[in-house]
C-alpha positions in Angstrom: -279.7 -3.6 248.8 -277.1 -3.5 246.1 -278.4 -3.3 242.5 -278.0 -6.6 240.5 -276.4 -6.3 237.1 -276.1 -9.9 235.9 -278.6 -12.7 235.5 -276.2 -15.0 237.3 -276.3 -12.8 240.4 -280.1 -12.8 240.3 -280.1 -16.6 240.0 -277.6 -16.9 242.9 -279.8 -14.7 245.1 -282.9 -16.7 244.2 -281.2 -19.9 244.9 -279.9 -18.6 248.3 -283.5 -17.4 249.2 -284.9 -20.8 248.2 -282.3 -22.6 250.3 -283.1 -20.4 253.3 -286.8 -21.0 252.8 -286.2 -24.7 252.5 -284.2 -24.7 255.7 -287.0 -22.9 257.5 -289.5 -25.4 256.3 -287.3 -28.3 257.4 -286.9 -26.8 260.9 -290.6 -26.2 261.1 -291.3 -29.8 260.1 -288.9 -31.1 262.7 -290.3 -28.9 265.4 -293.8 -30.0 264.5 -292.7 -33.7 264.7 -291.1 -33.1 268.1 -294.2 -31.4 269.5 -296.3 -34.3 268.3 -294.0 -36.8 270.0 -294.1 -34.8 273.3 -297.9 -34.5 273.2 -298.3 -38.2 272.4 -296.1 -39.1 275.4 -297.9 -36.6 277.7 -301.6 -37.3 276.9 -301.7 -40.8 278.5 -300.1 -39.3 281.7 -302.3 -36.2 281.8 -305.5 -37.7 283.3 -303.5 -39.1 286.2 -301.8 -35.8 286.8 -305.1 -33.9 286.6 -306.7 -36.3 289.1 -303.9 -35.6 291.5 -304.2 -31.8 291.1 -305.9 -30.3 294.3 -308.9 -28.7 292.5 -309.6 -32.0 290.8 -309.5 -33.8 294.1 -311.9 -31.3 295.7 -314.3 -31.7 292.7 -314.1 -35.4 293.0 -315.1 -35.1 296.7 -318.1 -32.9 295.8 -319.3 -35.4 293.2 -319.0 -38.2 295.8 -320.9 -36.2 298.4 -323.7 -35.5 295.8 -323.8 -39.1 294.8 -324.0 -40.2 298.5 -326.8 -37.7 299.2 -328.9 -38.8 296.3 
């Protein structure tokens, strides 16, 4: 890193660092919002997908057999 000699250079570097930090926060916020949107769209569909998944079907069959035997 090059030594800083003027206060204006220090201020410019601090402002640049703050702008980069703010940009990172904005991107993180947008990614969090996008993830929340995707999850809210997937959660209602997920139970149906899990019921169609082969191990879930075999577990459902076992439960029905146990219920019929009782």
